[in-house]
C-alpha positions in Angstrom: 60.6 -177.5 -111.7 60.5 -175.2 -114.9 58.4 -172.1 -114.8 55.2 -171.3 -116.2 56.7 -169.9 -119.3 58.8 -172.6 -119.8 55.7 -174.2 -119.6 54.2 -172.3 -122.0 56.9 -172.5 -124.5 56.8 -176.5 -124.5 53.4 -176.3 -124.6 53.6 -174.3 -128.3 56.7 -176.6 -129.5 54.3 -179.8 -128.7 50.6 -178.1 -129.9 52.6 -177.4 -133.1 53.0 -180.7 -134.3 50.0 -181.8 -132.4 46.1 -181.9 -134.8 44.2 -179.9 -131.7 40.9 -179.0 -131.7 41.7 -176.2 -129.2 44.6 -174.8 -128.8 43.5 -172.4 -125.8 42.8 -175.6 -124.1 45.7 -177.3 -124.7 48.2 -174.4 -123.3 45.6 -174.4 -119.9 46.1 -177.8 -119.3 50.0 -177.2 -119.8 50.0 -174.5 -116.9 47.4 -176.3 -114.8 49.5 -178.2 -112.6 51.2 -175.1 -111.3 47.8 -173.3 -110.6 48.3 -174.8 -106.8 49.8 -173.0 -104.4 50.7 -175.1 -101.6 53.4 -178.0 -101.4 50.5 -180.8 -100.5 48.6 -180.0 -103.2 51.4 -179.5 -105.6 52.1 -183.1 -104.7 48.7 -184.0 -105.9 48.7 -181.7 -108.8 51.9 -183.2 -110.0 51.6 -187.0 -109.3 55.3 -186.5 -107.2 56.7 -189.6 -105.6 59.9 -190.0 -103.9 61.9 -187.5 -101.5 63.8 -184.2 -102.4 66.3 -185.2 -100.2 67.0 -188.6 -100.9 66.7 -187.2 -104.6 63.8 -189.8 -105.3 61.3 -187.5 -106.1 59.4 -187.8 -109.4 56.4 -187.1 -111.2 54.8 -190.0 -112.1 52.6 -189.1 -115.4 52.2 -192.9 -116.2 49.9 -192.9 -112.5 48.2 -189.8 -114.8 47.7 -192.1 -117.6 46.4 -194.7 -115.8 43.5 -192.6 -113.7 42.7 -190.2 -117.0 43.6 -192.5 -120.4 39.7 -192.2 -121.4 40.3 -188.1 -121.1 43.3 -187.9 -122.5 42.2 -187.0 -126.0 41.0 -184.3 -124.7 43.3 -181.5 -125.1 43.3 -179.7 -121.6 44.3 -183.2 -120.6 46.8 -183.7 -123.6 48.3 -180.6 -122.1 48.8 -181.5 -118.4 50.4 -184.4 -119.9 52.7 -182.4 -120.9 53.1 -180.8 -118.1 54.2 -183.7 -116.2 56.2 -185.1 -118.3 58.2 -181.9 -119.0 58.4 -181.7 -115.0 59.8 -185.0 -114.5 62.3 -184.5 -117.3 63.4 -181.3 -115.1 63.7 -182.9 -112.2 65.2 -185.8 -113.5 68.1 -184.0 -115.5 68.3 -180.4 -114.4 67.1 -180.4 -111.2 68.3 -183.8 -109.1 
């Protein structure tokens, strides 16, 4: 997956195209999933499904949307979603 710096750069790019109330909250959300240091915790914070060895690992960002749909209008939650989508693209097109 991409680095925290990559997520901040993507966050900045996405934030510039949105009408945010709080850009800092958005950017914090865009790096929040990587605050987990154990691999078990990252499975939860990244909504992972599938197996890396079988090349089926993906980020189920749709489950995040389904779980937090009412909160996604919040800038932090939008940043978090941006992170998940970025990681899914990274895994699908670069990593796996």
